[in-house]
One Martini backbone bead per residue (centre of mass of N, CA, C, O) as a GRO file, in nm:
protein
  139
    1UNK     BB    1  -1.980  -6.211   1.768
    2UNK     BB    2  -2.171  -6.058   1.529
    3UNK     BB    3  -2.285  -6.042   1.185
    4UNK     BB    4  -2.382  -5.790   0.937
    5UNK     BB    5  -2.633  -5.633   0.715
    6UNK     BB    6  -2.683  -5.296   0.581
    7UNK     BB    7  -2.936  -5.136   0.398
    8UNK     BB    8  -2.901  -4.848   0.168
    9UNK     BB    9  -3.003  -4.566   0.023
   10UNK     BB   10  -2.796  -4.312  -0.072
   11UNK     BB   11  -3.033  -4.091  -0.103
   12UNK     BB   12  -3.113  -4.131   0.208
   13UNK     BB   13  -2.852  -4.317   0.328
   14UNK     BB   14  -2.516  -4.281   0.357
   15UNK     BB   15  -2.199  -4.329   0.432
   16UNK     BB   16  -2.143  -4.026   0.476
   17UNK     BB   17  -2.370  -3.989   0.682
   18UNK     BB   18  -2.262  -4.191   0.887
   19UNK     BB   19  -1.986  -4.057   0.937
   20UNK     BB   20  -2.103  -3.774   1.031
   21UNK     BB   21  -2.210  -3.895   1.319
   22UNK     BB   22  -2.002  -4.053   1.444
   23UNK     BB   23  -1.994  -4.192   1.762
   24UNK     BB   24  -2.306  -4.158   1.806
   25UNK     BB   25  -2.459  -4.212   1.565
   26UNK     BB   26  -2.751  -4.404   1.435
   27UNK     BB   27  -3.047  -4.483   1.362
   28UNK     BB   28  -3.203  -4.784   1.229
   29UNK     BB   29  -3.460  -4.677   1.076
   30UNK     BB   30  -3.770  -4.788   0.916
   31UNK     BB   31  -3.815  -5.077   0.982
   32UNK     BB   32  -4.084  -5.305   0.823
   33UNK     BB   33  -3.960  -5.595   0.913
   34UNK     BB   34  -3.967  -5.864   1.111
   35UNK     BB   35  -3.699  -6.005   1.050
   36UNK     BB   36  -3.518  -5.755   1.077
   37UNK     BB   37  -3.606  -5.683   1.363
   38UNK     BB   38  -3.513  -5.953   1.492
   39UNK     BB   39  -3.217  -5.916   1.432
   40UNK     BB   40  -3.185  -5.662   1.611
   41UNK     BB   41  -3.257  -5.816   1.876
   42UNK     BB   42  -2.974  -5.992   1.846
   43UNK     BB   43  -2.808  -5.754   1.911
   44UNK     BB   44  -2.488  -5.611   2.008
   45UNK     BB   45  -2.270  -5.434   2.140
   46UNK     BB   46  -2.009  -5.451   1.881
   47UNK     BB   47  -2.128  -5.534   1.651
   48UNK     BB   48  -2.081  -5.608   1.309
   49UNK     BB   49  -2.112  -5.438   0.978
   50UNK     BB   50  -2.234  -5.396   0.671
   51UNK     BB   51  -2.240  -5.133   0.434
   52UNK     BB   52  -2.510  -5.102   0.196
   53UNK     BB   53  -2.556  -5.003  -0.132
   54UNK     BB   54  -2.824  -4.958  -0.301
   55UNK     BB   55  -2.952  -4.983  -0.612
   56UNK     BB   56  -2.712  -4.883  -0.826
   57UNK     BB   57  -2.450  -4.978  -0.675
   58UNK     BB   58  -2.436  -5.244  -0.520
   59UNK     BB   59  -2.248  -5.214  -0.228
   60UNK     BB   60  -1.992  -5.262  -0.022
   61UNK     BB   61  -1.849  -4.971   0.176
   62UNK     BB   62  -1.862  -5.065   0.494
   63UNK     BB   63  -1.816  -5.034   0.851
   64UNK     BB   64  -2.014  -5.121   1.134
   65UNK     BB   65  -2.146  -5.044   1.467
   66UNK     BB   66  -2.298  -5.130   1.747
   67UNK     BB   67  -2.407  -4.862   1.996
   68UNK     BB   68  -2.716  -4.966   2.035
   69UNK     BB   69  -2.957  -5.125   2.146
   70UNK     BB   70  -3.256  -5.213   2.131
   71UNK     BB   71  -3.525  -4.985   2.039
   72UNK     BB   72  -3.739  -4.763   1.984
   73UNK     BB   73  -3.868  -4.620   1.709
   74UNK     BB   74  -3.880  -4.272   1.648
   75UNK     BB   75  -4.069  -4.290   1.367
   76UNK     BB   76  -4.280  -4.431   1.573
   77UNK     BB   77  -4.573  -4.540   1.772
   78UNK     BB   78  -4.518  -4.833   1.708
   79UNK     BB   79  -4.418  -5.097   1.922
   80UNK     BB   80  -4.309  -5.309   1.700
   81UNK     BB   81  -4.079  -5.096   1.639
   82UNK     BB   82  -3.727  -5.140   1.606
   83UNK     BB   83  -3.380  -5.044   1.696
   84UNK     BB   84  -3.056  -4.953   1.620
   85UNK     BB   85  -2.732  -4.830   1.661
   86UNK     BB   86  -2.490  -4.670   1.438
   87UNK     BB   87  -2.137  -4.678   1.355
   88UNK     BB   88  -1.866  -4.587   1.204
   89UNK     BB   89  -1.549  -4.740   1.122
   90UNK     BB   90  -1.493  -4.828   0.800
   91UNK     BB   91  -1.386  -4.831   0.494
   92UNK     BB   92  -1.367  -4.964   0.189
   93UNK     BB   93  -1.125  -4.948  -0.040
   94UNK     BB   94  -1.311  -5.168  -0.200
   95UNK     BB   95  -1.588  -5.211  -0.327
   96UNK     BB   96  -1.845  -5.467  -0.301
   97UNK     BB   97  -2.018  -5.613  -0.529
   98UNK     BB   98  -2.281  -5.804  -0.610
   99UNK     BB   99  -2.151  -5.935  -0.855
  100UNK     BB  100  -1.902  -6.043  -0.704
  101UNK     BB  101  -2.054  -6.210  -0.500
  102UNK     BB  102  -2.205  -6.391  -0.712
  103UNK     BB  103  -1.910  -6.486  -0.839
  104UNK     BB  104  -1.874  -6.625  -0.552
  105UNK     BB  105  -1.910  -6.939  -0.446
  106UNK     BB  106  -1.874  -6.895  -0.125
  107UNK     BB  107  -2.147  -6.682  -0.152
  108UNK     BB  108  -2.417  -6.836  -0.246
  109UNK     BB  109  -2.556  -6.835   0.068
  110UNK     BB  110  -2.596  -6.554   0.099
  111UNK     BB  111  -2.845  -6.346   0.182
  112UNK     BB  112  -2.794  -6.137  -0.046
  113UNK     BB  113  -2.849  -6.358  -0.267
  114UNK     BB  114  -3.123  -6.499  -0.159
  115UNK     BB  115  -3.229  -6.202   0.002
  116UNK     BB  116  -3.211  -5.893  -0.130
  117UNK     BB  117  -3.457  -5.733   0.030
  118UNK     BB  118  -3.325  -5.748   0.296
  119UNK     BB  119  -3.208  -5.489   0.519
  120UNK     BB  120  -3.145  -5.713   0.745
  121UNK     BB  121  -2.854  -5.930   0.792
  122UNK     BB  122  -2.680  -6.204   0.817
  123UNK     BB  123  -2.329  -6.300   0.879
  124UNK     BB  124  -2.088  -6.502   0.837
  125UNK     BB  125  -1.768  -6.551   0.916
  126UNK     BB  126  -1.676  -6.625   0.626
  127UNK     BB  127  -1.813  -6.390   0.479
  128UNK     BB  128  -1.669  -6.169   0.633
  129UNK     BB  129  -1.378  -6.238   0.550
  130UNK     BB  130  -1.416  -6.230   0.240
  131UNK     BB  131  -1.532  -5.944   0.197
  132UNK     BB  132  -1.304  -5.793   0.332
  133UNK     BB  133  -1.084  -5.892   0.139
  134UNK     BB  134  -1.221  -5.788  -0.122
  135UNK     BB  135  -1.208  -5.479   0.009
  136UNK     BB  136  -0.901  -5.457   0.151
  137UNK     BB  137  -0.914  -5.612   0.424
  138UNK     BB  138  -0.805  -5.727   0.712
  139UNK     BB  139  -0.853  -6.002   0.953
   0.00000   0.00000   0.00000
């Protein structure tokens, strides 16, 4: 199983919106970056990811699971763009802010720190364990 981070502006698609979709989940559509698209091509059903609120909040707020493998993005007719479907798994009891992540030396190489603009990014097993623990979840 691989781990990922998915960024969304809460005014466009929030954690609460994701939770409201239930087990059916929702397409992670609208991604127009080749590297982010390629990461989605590497995903498998059951992979887990952090749900990150960008913009003002800048915090990991929940855990999502890939519930449908990569398929054409329904928001475009351009065959280059694909997406996966995600379902909410659980919220983090304590959101983990970008500032906290940046202040944690063990996370200094995390993609979120090095390439904060990328909307879909990989997370290493150690980063996964540490951010979960920082958010109040057991590993």
